[in-house]
PDB file of the backbone (N, CA, C, O) and the ligand in Angstrom, with CONECT records:
HET     ZN  A 101       1
ATOM      1  N   MET A   1      14.828  34.899  56.485  1.00  0.00           N
ATOM      2  CA  MET A   1      14.111  36.152  56.152  1.00  0.00           C
ATOM      3  C   MET A   1      12.976  36.389  56.913  1.00  0.00           C
ATOM      4  O   MET A   1      12.145  35.497  57.083  1.00  0.00           O
ATOM      5  N   LYS A   2      12.843  37.579  57.426  1.00  0.00           N
ATOM      6  CA  LYS A   2      11.654  37.869  58.332  1.00  0.00           C
ATOM      7  C   LYS A   2      10.977  39.022  57.688  1.00  0.00           C
ATOM      8  O   LYS A   2      11.599  39.887  57.072  1.00  0.00           O
ATOM      9  N   CYS A   3       9.606  39.015  57.852  1.00  0.00           N
ATOM     10  CA  CYS A   3       8.763  40.073  57.322  1.00  0.00           C
ATOM     11  C   CYS A   3       9.041  41.400  58.018  1.00  0.00           C
ATOM     12  O   CYS A   3       9.156  41.438  59.243  1.00  0.00           O
ATOM     13  N   HIS A   4       9.144  42.426  57.302  1.00  0.00           N
ATOM     14  CA  HIS A   4       9.471  43.779  57.909  1.00  0.00           C
ATOM     15  C   HIS A   4       8.238  44.351  58.538  1.00  0.00           C
ATOM     16  O   HIS A   4       8.346  45.255  59.366  1.00  0.00           O
ATOM     17  N   ARG A   5       7.014  43.845  58.170  1.00  0.00           N
ATOM     18  CA  ARG A   5       5.845  44.417  58.730  1.00  0.00           C
ATOM     19  C   ARG A   5       5.432  43.680  60.000  1.00  0.00           C
ATOM     20  O   ARG A   5       5.161  44.305  61.025  1.00  0.00           O
ATOM     21  N   CYS A   6       5.386  42.375  59.932  1.00  0.00           N
ATOM     22  CA  CYS A   6       4.856  41.561  61.164  1.00  0.00           C
ATOM     23  C   CYS A   6       5.902  40.729  61.765  1.00  0.00           C
ATOM     24  O   CYS A   6       5.659  40.137  62.817  1.00  0.00           O
ATOM     25  N   ARG A   7       7.082  40.627  61.173  1.00  0.00           N
ATOM     26  CA  ARG A   7       8.208  39.874  61.775  1.00  0.00           C
ATOM     27  C   ARG A   7       7.971  38.373  61.758  1.00  0.00           C
ATOM     28  O   ARG A   7       8.600  37.620  62.502  1.00  0.00           O
ATOM     29  N   ASN A   8       7.086  37.964  60.924  1.00  0.00           N
ATOM     30  CA  ASN A   8       6.895  36.440  60.804  1.00  0.00           C
ATOM     31  C   ASN A   8       7.762  35.956  59.668  1.00  0.00           C
ATOM     32  O   ASN A   8       8.463  36.688  58.969  1.00  0.00           O
ATOM     33  N   HIS A   9       7.640  34.637  59.555  1.00  0.00           N
ATOM     34  CA  HIS A   9       8.447  33.884  58.698  1.00  0.00           C
ATOM     35  C   HIS A   9       8.060  34.130  57.242  1.00  0.00           C
ATOM     36  O   HIS A   9       6.880  34.069  56.897  1.00  0.00           O
ATOM     37  N   MET A  10       9.087  34.420  56.348  1.00  0.00           N
ATOM     38  CA  MET A  10       8.701  34.501  54.887  1.00  0.00           C
ATOM     39  C   MET A  10       9.322  33.314  54.152  1.00  0.00           C
ATOM     40  O   MET A  10      10.367  32.761  54.492  1.00  0.00           O
ATOM     41  N   VAL A  11       8.566  32.989  53.115  1.00  0.00           N
ATOM     42  CA  VAL A  11       9.036  31.859  52.313  1.00  0.00           C
ATOM     43  C   VAL A  11       9.475  32.305  50.926  1.00  0.00           C
ATOM     44  O   VAL A  11       8.893  33.240  50.376  1.00  0.00           O
ATOM     45  N   TYR A  12      10.450  31.686  50.365  1.00  0.00           N
ATOM     46  CA  TYR A  12      11.031  32.026  49.064  1.00  0.00           C
ATOM     47  C   TYR A  12      10.190  31.162  47.968  1.00  0.00           C
ATOM     48  O   TYR A  12      10.271  29.935  47.914  1.00  0.00           O
ATOM     49  N   GLU A  13       9.438  31.880  47.169  1.00  0.00           N
ATOM     50  CA  GLU A  13       8.716  31.116  46.151  1.00  0.00           C
ATOM     51  C   GLU A  13       8.628  31.879  44.815  1.00  0.00           C
ATOM     52  O   GLU A  13       9.048  33.027  44.669  1.00  0.00           O
ATOM     53  N   LYS A  14       8.057  31.156  43.876  1.00  0.00           N
ATOM     54  CA  LYS A  14       7.954  31.699  42.481  1.00  0.00           C
ATOM     55  C   LYS A  14       6.640  32.418  42.311  1.00  0.00           C
ATOM     56  O   LYS A  14       5.565  31.977  42.719  1.00  0.00           O
ATOM     57  N   PHE A  15       6.813  33.580  41.664  1.00  0.00           N
ATOM     58  CA  PHE A  15       5.607  34.422  41.322  1.00  0.00           C
ATOM     59  C   PHE A  15       5.563  34.517  39.836  1.00  0.00           C
ATOM     60  O   PHE A  15       6.582  34.521  39.145  1.00  0.00           O
ATOM     61  N   TYR A  16       4.260  34.601  39.329  1.00  0.00           N
ATOM     62  CA  TYR A  16       4.038  34.804  37.983  1.00  0.00           C
ATOM     63  C   TYR A  16       3.514  36.153  37.618  1.00  0.00           C
ATOM     64  O   TYR A  16       2.396  36.508  37.989  1.00  0.00           O
ATOM     65  N   GLY A  17       4.287  36.908  36.905  1.00  0.00           N
ATOM     66  CA  GLY A  17       3.861  38.254  36.477  1.00  0.00           C
ATOM     67  C   GLY A  17       3.260  38.181  35.133  1.00  0.00           C
ATOM     68  O   GLY A  17       3.078  37.110  34.555  1.00  0.00           O
ATOM     69  N   PRO A  18       2.929  39.428  34.604  1.00  0.00           N
ATOM     70  CA  PRO A  18       2.190  39.477  33.253  1.00  0.00           C
ATOM     71  C   PRO A  18       3.073  38.966  32.145  1.00  0.00           C
ATOM     72  O   PRO A  18       2.561  38.407  31.175  1.00  0.00           O
ATOM     73  N   HIS A  19       4.423  39.137  32.246  1.00  0.00           N
ATOM     74  CA  HIS A  19       5.267  38.804  31.124  1.00  0.00           C
ATOM     75  C   HIS A  19       6.344  37.770  31.512  1.00  0.00           C
ATOM     76  O   HIS A  19       6.976  37.182  30.635  1.00  0.00           O
ATOM     77  N   GLU A  20       6.541  37.560  32.741  1.00  0.00           N
ATOM     78  CA  GLU A  20       7.636  36.623  33.197  1.00  0.00           C
ATOM     79  C   GLU A  20       7.429  36.257  34.565  1.00  0.00           C
ATOM     80  O   GLU A  20       6.655  36.908  35.267  1.00  0.00           O
ATOM     81  N   HIS A  21       8.096  35.208  35.026  1.00  0.00           N
ATOM     82  CA  HIS A  21       8.051  34.838  36.402  1.00  0.00           C
ATOM     83  C   HIS A  21       9.326  35.172  37.109  1.00  0.00           C
ATOM     84  O   HIS A  21      10.396  35.275  36.508  1.00  0.00           O
ATOM     85  N   PHE A  22       9.182  35.349  38.479  1.00  0.00           N
ATOM     86  CA  PHE A  22      10.370  35.696  39.153  1.00  0.00           C
ATOM     87  C   PHE A  22      10.245  35.040  40.581  1.00  0.00           C
ATOM     88  O   PHE A  22       9.210  34.520  40.997  1.00  0.00           O
ATOM     89  N   TRP A  23      11.397  35.128  41.261  1.00  0.00           N
ATOM     90  CA  TRP A  23      11.423  34.545  42.655  1.00  0.00           C
ATOM     91  C   TRP A  23      11.433  35.685  43.603  1.00  0.00           C
ATOM     92  O   TRP A  23      12.039  36.727  43.355  1.00  0.00           O
ATOM     93  N   GLY A  24      10.735  35.473  44.730  1.00  0.00           N
ATOM     94  CA  GLY A  24      10.783  36.499  45.762  1.00  0.00           C
ATOM     95  C   GLY A  24      10.274  35.934  47.039  1.00  0.00           C
ATOM     96  O   GLY A  24       9.955  34.750  47.152  1.00  0.00           O
ATOM     97  N   TRP A  25      10.206  36.787  47.976  1.00  0.00           N
ATOM     98  CA  TRP A  25       9.839  36.342  49.425  1.00  0.00           C
ATOM     99  C   TRP A  25       8.408  36.751  49.674  1.00  0.00           C
ATOM    100  O   TRP A  25       7.979  37.856  49.341  1.00  0.00           O
ATOM    101  N   ARG A  26       7.666  35.804  50.282  1.00  0.00           N
ATOM    102  CA  ARG A  26       6.261  36.087  50.670  1.00  0.00           C
ATOM    103  C   ARG A  26       6.072  35.733  52.130  1.00  0.00           C
ATOM    104  O   ARG A  26       6.465  34.655  52.576  1.00  0.00           O
ATOM    105  N   CYS A  27       5.484  36.625  52.850  1.00  0.00           N
ATOM    106  CA  CYS A  27       5.115  36.410  54.234  1.00  0.00           C
ATOM    107  C   CYS A  27       3.967  35.499  54.405  1.00  0.00           C
ATOM    108  O   CYS A  27       2.903  35.760  53.844  1.00  0.00           O
ATOM    109  N   ILE A  28       4.108  34.434  55.149  1.00  0.00           N
ATOM    110  CA  ILE A  28       2.956  33.457  55.257  1.00  0.00           C
ATOM    111  C   ILE A  28       1.893  33.968  56.223  1.00  0.00           C
ATOM    112  O   ILE A  28       0.828  33.369  56.375  1.00  0.00           O
ATOM    113  N   PHE A  29       2.204  35.081  56.868  1.00  0.00           N
ATOM    114  CA  PHE A  29       1.250  35.627  57.869  1.00  0.00           C
ATOM    115  C   PHE A  29       0.344  36.685  57.308  1.00  0.00           C
ATOM    116  O   PHE A  29      -0.882  36.573  57.317  1.00  0.00           O
ATOM    117  N   CYS A  30       1.074  37.844  56.759  1.00  0.00           N
ATOM    118  CA  CYS A  30       0.271  39.003  56.290  1.00  0.00           C
ATOM    119  C   CYS A  30       0.295  39.100  54.756  1.00  0.00           C
ATOM    120  O   CYS A  30      -0.340  39.981  54.177  1.00  0.00           O
ATOM    121  N   GLY A  31       1.018  38.206  54.115  1.00  0.00           N
ATOM    122  CA  GLY A  31       1.046  38.208  52.606  1.00  0.00           C
ATOM    123  C   GLY A  31       1.908  39.276  51.952  1.00  0.00           C
ATOM    124  O   GLY A  31       1.765  39.554  50.761  1.00  0.00           O
ATOM    125  N   GLU A  32       2.801  39.874  52.729  1.00  0.00           N
ATOM    126  CA  GLU A  32       3.715  40.861  52.194  1.00  0.00           C
ATOM    127  C   GLU A  32       4.617  40.235  51.229  1.00  0.00           C
ATOM    128  O   GLU A  32       5.155  39.158  51.484  1.00  0.00           O
ATOM    129  N   ILE A  33       4.816  40.899  50.068  1.00  0.00           N
ATOM    130  CA  ILE A  33       5.686  40.281  49.044  1.00  0.00           C
ATOM    131  C   ILE A  33       6.930  41.183  48.857  1.00  0.00           C
ATOM    132  O   ILE A  33       6.791  42.400  48.735  1.00  0.00           O
ATOM    133  N   VAL A  34       8.205  40.561  48.831  1.00  0.00           N
ATOM    134  CA  VAL A  34       9.380  41.264  48.593  1.00  0.00           C
ATOM    135  C   VAL A  34      10.072  40.583  47.438  1.00  0.00           C
ATOM    136  O   VAL A  34      10.502  39.436  47.561  1.00  0.00           O
ATOM    137  N   ASP A  35      10.186  41.271  46.316  1.00  0.00           N
ATOM    138  CA  ASP A  35      10.845  40.674  45.191  1.00  0.00           C
ATOM    139  C   ASP A  35      12.167  41.489  44.902  1.00  0.00           C
ATOM    140  O   ASP A  35      12.380  42.555  45.479  1.00  0.00           O
ATOM    141  N   PRO A  36      12.990  40.980  44.044  1.00  0.00           N
ATOM    142  CA  PRO A  36      14.331  41.703  43.791  1.00  0.00           C
ATOM    143  C   PRO A  36      14.129  43.039  43.271  1.00  0.00           C
ATOM    144  O   PRO A  36      15.005  43.874  43.497  1.00  0.00           O
ATOM    145  N   VAL A  37      13.091  43.363  42.602  1.00  0.00           N
ATOM    146  CA  VAL A  37      12.848  44.737  42.027  1.00  0.00           C
ATOM    147  C   VAL A  37      12.525  45.661  43.206  1.00  0.00           C
ATOM    148  O   VAL A  37      13.033  46.781  43.251  1.00  0.00           O
ATOM    149  N   ILE A  38      11.752  45.255  44.096  1.00  0.00           N
ATOM    150  CA  ILE A  38      11.387  46.043  45.271  1.00  0.00           C
ATOM    151  C   ILE A  38      12.681  46.383  46.103  1.00  0.00           C
ATOM    152  O   ILE A  38      12.919  47.524  46.498  1.00  0.00           O
ATOM    153  N   LEU A  39      13.442  45.373  46.321  1.00  0.00           N
ATOM    154  CA  LEU A  39      14.658  45.503  47.043  1.00  0.00           C
ATOM    155  C   LEU A  39      15.622  46.561  46.385  1.00  0.00           C
ATOM    156  O   LEU A  39      16.254  47.395  47.033  1.00  0.00           O
ATOM    157  N   GLU A  40      15.656  46.419  44.989  1.00  0.00           N
ATOM    158  CA  GLU A  40      16.524  47.331  44.234  1.00  0.00           C
ATOM    159  C   GLU A  40      16.011  48.731  44.361  1.00  0.00           C
ATOM    160  O   GLU A  40      16.812  49.657  44.495  1.00  0.00           O
ATOM    161  N   ASN A  41      14.714  48.936  44.327  1.00  0.00           N
ATOM    162  CA  ASN A  41      14.225  50.319  44.402  1.00  0.00           C
ATOM    163  C   ASN A  41      14.334  50.918  45.793  1.00  0.00           C
ATOM    164  O   ASN A  41      14.437  52.137  45.929  1.00  0.00           O
ATOM    165  N   ARG A  42      14.312  50.088  46.831  1.00  0.00           N
ATOM    166  CA  ARG A  42      14.624  50.518  48.144  1.00  0.00           C
ATOM    167  C   ARG A  42      15.993  51.029  48.290  1.00  0.00           C
ATOM    168  O   ARG A  42      16.220  52.032  48.966  1.00  0.00           O
ATOM    169  N   GLU A  43      16.947  50.351  47.658  1.00  0.00           N
ATOM    170  CA  GLU A  43      18.339  50.739  47.803  1.00  0.00           C
ATOM    171  C   GLU A  43      18.664  51.889  46.939  1.00  0.00           C
ATOM    172  O   GLU A  43      19.667  52.548  47.213  1.00  0.00           O
ATOM    173  N   SER A  44      17.916  52.214  45.904  1.00  0.00           N
ATOM    174  CA  SER A  44      18.253  53.367  45.121  1.00  0.00           C
ATOM    175  C   SER A  44      17.014  54.244  44.985  1.00  0.00           C
ATOM    176  O   SER A  44      16.198  54.071  44.080  1.00  0.00           O
ATOM    177  N   PRO A  45      16.893  55.258  45.980  1.00  0.00           N
ATOM    178  CA  PRO A  45      15.775  56.183  45.981  1.00  0.00           C
ATOM    179  C   PRO A  45      15.649  57.034  44.713  1.00  0.00           C
ATOM    180  O   PRO A  45      14.546  57.455  44.363  1.00  0.00           O
ATOM    181  N   THR A  46      16.726  57.283  44.045  1.00  0.00           N
ATOM    182  CA  THR A  46      16.643  58.224  42.909  1.00  0.00           C
ATOM    183  C   THR A  46      16.555  57.355  41.576  1.00  0.00           C
ATOM    184  O   THR A  46      16.641  57.886  40.469  1.00  0.00           O
ATOM    185  N   GLY A  47      16.391  56.083  41.742  1.00  0.00           N
ATOM    186  CA  GLY A  47      16.291  55.202  40.607  1.00  0.00           C
ATOM    187  C   GLY A  47      14.977  55.211  39.917  1.00  0.00           C
ATOM    188  O   GLY A  47      14.215  56.159  40.101  1.00  0.00           O
ATOM    189  N   ARG A  48      14.663  54.252  39.157  1.00  0.00           N
ATOM    190  CA  ARG A  48      13.419  54.200  38.420  1.00  0.00           C
ATOM    191  C   ARG A  48      12.173  54.055  39.393  1.00  0.00           C
ATOM    192  O   ARG A  48      12.304  53.654  40.549  1.00  0.00           O
ATOM    193  N   ALA A  49      11.055  54.383  38.881  1.00  0.00           N
ATOM    194  CA  ALA A  49       9.912  54.403  39.697  1.00  0.00           C
ATOM    195  C   ALA A  49       9.558  52.893  40.048  1.00  0.00           C
ATOM    196  O   ALA A  49       9.856  51.943  39.324  1.00  0.00           O
ATOM    197  N   ALA A  50       8.909  52.806  41.208  1.00  0.00           N
ATOM    198  CA  ALA A  50       8.594  51.466  41.731  1.00  0.00           C
ATOM    199  C   ALA A  50       7.482  50.784  40.870  1.00  0.00           C
ATOM    200  O   ALA A  50       7.468  49.589  40.577  1.00  0.00           O
ATOM    201  N   VAL A  51       6.585  51.686  40.519  1.00  0.00           N
ATOM    202  CA  VAL A  51       5.409  51.186  39.720  1.00  0.00           C
ATOM    203  C   VAL A  51       5.257  51.927  38.466  1.00  0.00           C
ATOM    204  O   VAL A  51       5.199  53.156  38.458  1.00  0.00           O
ATOM    205  N   ASN A  52       5.184  51.149  37.311  1.00  0.00           N
ATOM    206  CA  ASN A  52       5.062  51.820  36.032  1.00  0.00           C
ATOM    207  C   ASN A  52       3.795  52.611  35.959  1.00  0.00           C
ATOM    208  O   ASN A  52       2.756  52.190  36.467  1.00  0.00           O
ATOM    209  N   GLY A  53       3.875  53.774  35.319  1.00  0.00           N
ATOM    210  CA  GLY A  53       2.629  54.485  35.001  1.00  0.00           C
ATOM    211  C   GLY A  53       2.197  55.401  36.225  1.00  0.00           C
ATOM    212  O   GLY A  53       1.298  56.229  36.078  1.00  0.00           O
ATOM    213  N   ARG A  54       2.797  55.250  37.327  1.00  0.00           N
ATOM    214  CA  ARG A  54       2.475  56.084  38.492  1.00  0.00           C
ATOM    215  C   ARG A  54       3.366  57.247  38.497  1.00  0.00           C
ATOM    216  O   ARG A  54       4.589  57.108  38.506  1.00  0.00           O
ATOM    217  N   THR A  55       2.775  58.413  38.493  1.00  0.00           N
ATOM    218  CA  THR A  55       3.636  59.629  38.584  1.00  0.00           C
ATOM    219  C   THR A  55       3.434  60.339  39.941  1.00  0.00           C
ATOM    220  O   THR A  55       2.399  60.201  40.592  1.00  0.00           O
ATOM    221  N   ARG A  56       4.462  61.095  40.329  1.00  0.00           N
ATOM    222  CA  ARG A  56       4.353  61.808  41.675  1.00  0.00           C
ATOM    223  C   ARG A  56       3.701  63.157  41.378  1.00  0.00           C
ATOM    224  O   ARG A  56       4.091  63.871  40.454  1.00  0.00           O
ATOM    225  N   ARG A  57       2.712  63.475  42.181  1.00  0.00           N
ATOM    226  CA  ARG A  57       2.115  64.783  42.109  1.00  0.00           C
ATOM    227  C   ARG A  57       2.102  65.548  43.411  1.00  0.00           C
ATOM    228  O   ARG A  57       2.256  64.952  44.477  1.00  0.00           O
ATOM    229  N   ARG A  58       1.926  66.826  43.351  1.00  0.00           N
ATOM    230  CA  ARG A  58       1.859  67.623  44.590  1.00  0.00           C
ATOM    231  C   ARG A  58       0.592  68.357  44.562  1.00  0.00           C
ATOM    232  O   ARG A  58       0.290  69.104  45.492  1.00  0.00           O
TER     233      ARG A  58
HETATM  234 ZN    ZN A 101       4.243  39.777  57.408  1.00  0.00          ZN2+
END
């Protein structure tokens, strides 16, 4: 897995969220994090919002 921002090596590791832990990829160079939810949102643009509580405004 390579970072989409800086193309450096990413490591698969465990993250701890407010309610649960999950596994995801973290770039060892720039700190970019890619988790399964982010990947899911990228694949479905009409799906649920990426961040809870954030609404789109114009
Ligand atoms: Zn990176």
